[in-house]
N, C-alpha and C positions, 0 to 999 in steps of 0.2 A: 434603530440601526437596520441596515439592510439584511445583516445576517439571520435575524429572526423572521423575515419574510420568505426565506427559502425552505422548502420541504426538506426534512432530514432523510438521507438516502439510506435504504436498507441494502446490505450488501450480502452476496451469497457465495461461498466459496465453491470453486469448480475443482481446480487442480494446481499443482506445483511441479514444474518440469525443467529439466536442463534447457539452456538457450544459448549455446556457446561455451566457451571456456571458463568465464568468471561470472557470467551473468545467468539468470533464472526467469523462467516465464511463470508468472502467477495469473490465473485465469479466474474470472468472478463474473457474477451478475450483478446488476443494479437496478433499482426500480426508478432511477434517476437518471437523465442524460448528463453525467458528471461534467464532461468537458465543456459543455455549454450551460452550466448551472449559473454562472456569473459572466458579465461582461468583463472585458479588459478595464473598464473604468471602475468595476466594483472590486476585482481581485487580480492578483499578479499571477494566479496560476494555482494548480491543485497538486498535492502531494499524498501518495500512499504512504502511511508510516507505520511500521510495526516494530516496537520495541523488543529487543531479544533477552533482556534482562527482566526478571519478575520484579514487580514493583515500580518500573519507571514508568513515566508519563508518557502518553502518545504525542501529546502537543504542550509545550514546545518539545521537540525531539531531543532526547539526551542519552549519551552513552551509545552503545551498539544498536543499530536499528537495520531492518530490511525495508528498503524504500523504493518507490518510483515516481517519477514525475510525469503527470499528465501534459501532453504537448496540446496546446489550443488549436495550433495550425493543421496539423495532420493527425488526430486522435486515431487511435489504434483501437476501434470497437465497431460494434454492429448492433442492429436491433433484431431481437428473435420474436418474430410474431406469434409463435406456438406459446412461448412464455410470458409475453408482454414484458420483456425484460431487455436490458441493454447488457451485451456481452462485452467484456474487456480482457485482453490478454496483453499485460504489461510486463516489460522488462525489469526485473528488480535486482538489487545489488544490496549485499551486506556491508555495511560501513560503520566507521566510529566517528560520532558527530563531535566527539571532542578531541578528535586529532584531524581537523580540517577535511571531515568526511573521507578518510582513507579507507581503501577497500579492506575488508577483513576476510582473513583466510578460513578455509573450511574447516580446520582443526578447532579454531577459536569459536566458530559457530557451532559445532558439536558440542564443545565444553558448556558454552551459554545455554544451550537448549536440554541437556542431559536429563535435568530434573523435572522438564515441563511437559504438560501435554497438547498444550495449543500455543500459538503466538496470536495476541490480539491486535488487529489492524483497524485503522480508520482513514477516510479520505478526509483531507484537511485543506481548507483555502483561507489564508489570510485577507482580510478585508480592509481595503483602504480607508475606511472611516473608523477604523479600530475594531479589535475582537477578531474573530475567526470562525469559520464554519467547521462543523464536524459532522460526519455521517455516523451512523450506528455502528457499533463494534461488529467486525468480521474475526472469527476464530479460524486459524489455519492448524491443522494436525501437524504437530512436530513430527510425528513419524514420517508424514509425506516428505517434509524437508529434509530429514535425516536420510530418507531412503534415496532421494535425488542426490543428495550430496555424496552418498555412497555409490551411486550408480555410475558406470563409465561414460564419460562425455561424449 
């Protein structure tokens, strides 16, 4: 299967900041060019998925998640020559996958994260021939998320 021939990306968290009224910007590095990891014939796209509930699977996404969709046409990333890594700043949203991916409010996010230290994230890509690709886990400090939620937009 094509999925096993691709290198597993290592992700490195940089920051979590406000990006408008309801969206947030998650910045991170990867050692792999994620938007170009697969051709359109191999995969329909890439998704950054971060379950907000402890014990939930990262793929398939279930329940409350923080997510971002990587756009193949105009990817929002650059290459950092000093670090030999790709830099990404993706717009993420808090959603409820069990409720048609409806937006989740800040109070609900705070309640979901109150007893956690980190949120675990992966980049995922469904493979047309079956299966899916997953990066390594990246951990985001919950304190960064909560501080951003509590800061004025």
